[in-house]
C-alpha positions as CSV (number, residue, x, y, z in Angstrom):
1,M,-0.1,28.6,-0.2
2,K,-2.2,29.1,-3.0
3,I,-5.0,27.3,-1.0
4,K,-4.2,29.5,2.0
5,F,-3.9,32.6,0.1
6,H,-7.8,32.1,-1.1
7,H,-8.9,31.2,2.4
8,I,-7.1,34.7,3.7
9,I,-8.9,36.6,0.8
10,L,-12.3,35.2,1.6
11,G,-12.1,35.7,5.4
12,L,-11.1,39.2,4.6
13,L,-14.3,39.6,2.3
14,L,-16.5,37.8,4.8
15,A,-14.8,40.3,7.9
16,T,-15.7,43.2,5.7
17,M,-19.4,42.1,4.9
18,G,-19.9,41.6,8.6
19,C,-18.7,45.1,9.6
20,K,-21.1,47.0,6.9
21,K,-24.0,44.7,8.1
22,D,-23.3,45.6,11.7
23,N,-22.9,49.4,10.8
24,Y,-26.0,50.1,9.5
25,E,-27.8,53.3,10.9
26,A,-30.5,52.9,13.1
27,P,-33.8,54.9,12.2
28,A,-33.3,58.3,13.7
29,S,-36.4,60.6,12.4
30,K,-39.0,60.6,15.3
31,L,-42.7,60.9,14.3
32,T,-44.6,62.1,17.2
33,G,-48.4,63.4,17.9
34,R,-51.2,62.8,19.6
35,L,-55.1,61.6,19.0
36,T,-57.4,64.5,18.9
37,Y,-61.0,65.6,17.9
38,K,-61.1,69.4,16.8
39,G,-58.2,70.0,18.6
40,Q,-59.0,68.5,21.9
41,A,-56.8,65.6,23.0
42,I,-58.4,61.9,23.2
43,N,-57.3,60.4,26.5
44,V,-57.1,56.7,26.5
45,E,-55.5,53.6,28.4
46,Y,-52.1,53.3,28.5
47,N,-50.4,50.8,26.2
48,Q,-53.7,49.4,24.9
49,V,-54.7,51.5,21.8
50,P,-52.3,50.2,18.7
51,F,-51.8,52.0,15.7
52,E,-49.7,50.6,12.5
53,L,-47.2,52.2,10.0
54,Y,-46.6,50.6,6.7
55,Q,-44.1,51.5,3.9
56,P,-45.8,51.1,0.6
57,G,-43.7,48.9,-2.0
58,F,-42.3,46.6,0.6
59,G,-44.4,43.7,-0.2
60,K,-45.8,41.8,2.7
61,N,-43.2,43.3,5.3
62,A,-45.0,43.4,8.5
63,P,-46.2,46.8,9.8
64,I,-44.2,48.9,12.3
65,R,-46.6,48.8,15.5
66,G,-46.8,51.0,18.4
67,T,-49.5,52.0,21.2
68,F,-50.8,55.3,22.3
69,Q,-49.8,56.7,25.8
70,Q,-52.6,57.5,27.9
71,D,-52.7,61.2,27.2
72,G,-53.4,60.1,23.6
73,S,-49.7,60.6,22.3
74,Y,-47.6,58.6,20.2
75,S,-44.0,58.4,19.1
76,S,-42.2,56.1,16.6
77,L,-38.6,56.2,15.3
78,L,-38.5,55.7,11.7
79,F,-36.1,56.1,8.6
80,N,-36.8,58.5,6.2
81,G,-39.2,57.5,3.4
82,N,-43.1,57.4,2.7
83,Y,-45.6,55.8,5.1
84,K,-49.1,55.0,5.7
85,F,-50.6,55.3,9.1
86,T,-53.6,53.5,10.3
87,I,-55.6,52.3,13.4
88,P,-56.6,48.5,13.1
89,A,-60.1,47.7,13.4
90,N,-62.3,47.6,16.6
91,Q,-59.5,49.6,18.4
92,G,-60.1,52.8,20.5
93,P,-63.1,54.4,21.9
94,F,-63.9,56.1,18.4
95,M,-64.4,55.6,14.6
96,W,-61.9,55.6,12.1
97,K,-62.8,56.2,8.4
98,E,-63.1,53.1,6.2
99,V,-62.7,53.6,2.2
100,S,-65.0,50.5,2.0
101,A,-66.3,47.9,4.1
102,G,-63.6,46.3,6.3
103,K,-60.9,48.2,4.6
104,R,-59.5,50.7,7.0
105,D,-58.4,54.3,5.8
106,T,-54.9,55.5,6.0
107,I,-53.0,58.5,6.5
108,A,-50.0,59.3,4.0
109,V,-46.9,60.3,5.7
110,T,-43.7,61.4,4.2
111,I,-40.7,61.1,6.6
112,S,-37.6,63.5,6.2
113,G,-36.4,64.2,9.4
114,S,-38.5,64.3,12.8
115,Q,-41.8,65.7,12.8
116,T,-45.2,66.3,14.4
117,M,-48.4,64.9,13.2
118,D,-51.8,64.8,15.1
119,V,-54.2,62.1,14.3
120,E,-57.8,63.1,14.1
121,V,-60.5,60.6,15.1
122,T,-64.2,60.8,16.1
123,P,-65.0,59.6,19.5
124,Y,-68.4,58.4,20.4
125,Y,-68.4,60.8,23.5
126,L,-66.3,63.3,25.2
127,I,-65.8,64.0,29.0
128,N,-65.8,67.7,29.4
129,N,-65.1,70.2,32.2
130,A,-64.1,67.4,34.7
131,K,-63.3,69.1,38.2
132,I,-61.9,66.3,40.5
133,T,-61.2,67.3,44.0
134,A,-60.4,65.5,47.4
135,A,-61.2,65.9,51.3
136,N,-61.6,63.7,54.2
137,K,-60.3,60.5,52.2
138,I,-63.0,60.9,49.3
139,V,-62.1,62.0,45.8
140,N,-65.1,63.3,44.2
141,A,-65.5,64.2,40.4
142,V,-68.3,66.5,38.6
143,F,-68.1,66.6,34.9
144,D,-70.3,66.9,31.5
145,L,-70.6,64.3,28.9
146,Q,-71.1,65.0,25.1
147,K,-72.6,62.5,22.5
148,V,-70.4,63.3,19.5
149,I,-71.7,60.4,17.0
150,T,-75.5,60.5,16.8
151,D,-76.2,58.9,13.6
152,A,-76.8,55.2,12.9
153,N,-73.2,54.5,14.3
154,A,-74.2,56.0,17.7
155,K,-73.7,53.7,20.6
156,D,-75.2,54.0,24.3
157,I,-73.2,54.8,27.5
158,G,-72.3,51.5,29.1
159,S,-71.0,52.9,32.4
160,V,-68.6,56.0,33.5
161,V,-66.1,55.0,36.5
162,L,-64.0,57.2,38.5
163,Y,-60.4,55.6,38.9
164,I,-58.0,56.7,41.5
165,N,-54.1,55.3,41.9
166,K,-51.2,55.8,43.8
167,T,-49.1,56.6,40.6
168,Q,-49.9,58.6,37.3
169,F,-51.1,55.5,35.3
170,V,-55.0,55.3,36.1
171,S,-57.1,53.0,34.3
172,G,-59.2,50.0,34.9
173,S,-56.0,48.0,35.1
174,D,-54.2,50.4,37.2
175,N,-56.0,51.8,40.2
176,I,-56.4,51.1,44.0
177,A,-60.1,52.0,44.0
178,A,-63.0,52.8,41.7
179,T,-66.7,53.8,41.7
180,E,-69.0,52.7,38.6
181,V,-72.1,54.1,37.6
182,A,-74.4,52.3,34.8
183,G,-75.3,54.6,31.8
184,S,-78.8,53.5,32.4
185,A,-78.6,55.4,35.8
186,I,-77.4,58.7,34.2
187,T,-80.1,61.1,34.1
188,S,-78.5,64.3,32.8
189,M,-75.3,64.8,30.6
190,N,-74.4,67.7,32.5
191,G,-73.1,67.8,36.1
192,V,-72.5,64.1,36.7
193,S,-71.0,63.2,40.0
194,I,-69.2,60.5,41.4
195,N,-67.1,59.6,44.4
196,V,-64.8,57.3,45.7
197,N,-63.3,56.4,49.1
198,I,-59.5,56.3,49.3
199,P,-58.2,53.4,50.7
200,T,-55.3,53.1,53.4
201,I,-52.0,53.7,51.1
202,T,-48.7,51.9,52.5
203,P,-46.4,53.6,52.3
204,T,-48.5,56.5,53.2
205,Q,-49.0,59.5,51.1
206,N,-51.2,62.3,51.2
207,Y,-52.1,62.4,47.3
208,V,-53.8,60.3,44.6
209,F,-54.0,60.4,40.9
210,A,-57.3,60.2,39.5
211,R,-59.5,60.4,36.3
212,V,-62.7,59.6,34.8
213,G,-63.2,56.9,32.3
214,L,-66.3,56.4,30.0
215,R,-67.2,52.9,28.8
216,V,-69.1,52.7,25.3
217,A,-71.5,50.0,24.7
218,G,-70.3,47.5,22.8
219,V,-66.7,49.0,22.4
220,E,-63.6,47.5,24.4
221,D,-61.6,50.8,25.0
222,M,-62.7,53.7,27.2
223,I,-62.2,57.5,26.7
224,F,-60.7,59.2,29.7
225,S,-60.5,62.5,31.3
226,P,-56.9,64.0,32.0
227,V,-55.2,62.7,34.9
228,V,-55.1,64.9,37.8
229,K,-53.2,64.8,40.9
230,V,-55.2,65.7,44.0
231,T,-54.3,66.1,47.9
232,Y,-56.3,65.4,50.9
């Protein structure tokens, strides 16, 4: 009976510990924001530009990782506490401050309930005043380009591309047609014009989503104009 009693007590203790483990609260504080440059949203490719959040004092724990949406917005569910936010090296069509060679700068974030924090970056270029229209199954885009980084870190334009797609996800990997113009062929940064033919769409629809992307020479990620819906 004594042995059985001990077994019962041990079973109850394990069951209680298991319940406590299963009843841990999930993170409930939401950190949201967007990529910006002087208040202007920075548009990127969906799910391609990552960010990382670290909790100081937790040893070598892996970072909490996420990616930006195509409009530059982000969201992460966290426990309350202190974090450091950063963007990994060689990611994004912009520069991120380094405190020393190869050491990425971080933004200190104190989470105490849900909050918003925009992330200021410095893009190599901006696509401004984009006007995208459609007629006779042709989409036309007219836009201005602005070179933001002009010092020793400046880079050339690799190309500009007009993408169209059936859905709101529009990029090099999500499109039904695109027209690309090499950076060397751009003679003026103002009033750049590109057009693309709309292919046959099944099932038929009388609209497409479009945006312009700029590829910076030597940089993997592109910067984009906002997605627009155009009818024809």
